C-alpha positions, 0 to 999 in steps of 0.5 A: 501531542499525545504519548500514545501518538508519539509511541506509535510513530516507530510502529506506523513507520515499520507498518508503512514499509511492510505495507509498501512491500505487500502492495507491490507484491499484490500489484505484480500479481494483479497485473500478471492476471489483468495484463497477461504479462510479468511486468507492468508498463513503464510510463515512458515506454513508447510501445505502450498505449496511454490506456495501458499506462494509465490503467497500470498506474490506476490499479497500482495506486488503488492497490497501495491505497487499500493495503496501506489503509488496511495495515494502518487500521489494523495497527491502530486497532492492535495498539488500542487492544494493547494500550487502551488508547487510539494512537491518533 
């Protein structure tokens, strides 16, 4: 395993935590706009339709994936600028 990949591990873990928090905030804000309510429906809420549950899950998954990819890519690019090698 390359040294840059090993050195990047703790940075990647920290970035993962930050991206998870940022994605959670982004999802809550997006759901307020789309769902016109403060909280997304829980999958076990029997008062909600399948459509609502699946829409919330798809939106949450998409937001988490995009935020995670953006943060990971920015972290790798920053590592390259600082060290001269790509961490992967």
